[in-house]
Phi, psi and omega in degrees: 000319180296322179292325178294316179294320179295321179291321178294321178294319179295318178295320178295319179295318178296321180292325177292320179290327183280335184297319178293328178293320180291326181292332182266005182291144178244147178249130179242127179248122179245113179260117181277116174263125183304130178084355181260125181250130185279344180261131180294144179287151176293164177296152181299148176279152175280127174237123177296136180287121180290164178299150181304149180229117185305131177081007181226157178239137178280126176255117184294159178291169182205162173275134175242149179262123182260012180103338179233326184204168177275144176229144182274131173248120183294155179290172181196177181268144176227137180302135181284159176241118181302134179085002181232155172239149181272126175258111184297155177290167181201158175274131181238135177286131186209124175050044178080004179224200181229139181231138179272131175251119182296151174290156179211173180262132179236150178304140182293121184295323181298320181295316179296318180297321179296319178298316179296317180297317178297320179296315179300317180297315179296317180296316179297320179297320178296313181298318181296324183273351185228058177281156181265161174093163184292322182262002174057021178211336184257004183281133176229124181300152181303134177084349184277333181294320179296329180278352179084017180272354180235000000 
């Protein structure tokens, strides 16, 4: 009987000691979103730009996430694509974490701008040579003077 009372007293003492610990327990729920890393990447490392190499574009190095920590992947050469420029990949903040966006090839903006400029020059040349009206300078189409276009 004495052992039974001693065991009940010990169990009661343990339950009293354990109850404040249980009350302070925290629950953490981690939902893994594919491709989302909860730790911000370190700043990029400095890599000296190698001398130009004909027919290739330098792709800078980057931090990659291996599931536990970031690891540095050195830059390298990639064959160029005529009429395109390489836009390097980057880490983007997304939904409280970080997501890597791969680099890709984009149409060369200078080439598109040059095409637009050439079109404007050709169009302007046409307009200058083909004005309307007898004196070719004072003509204003009906209704355009009120709108301030002449």
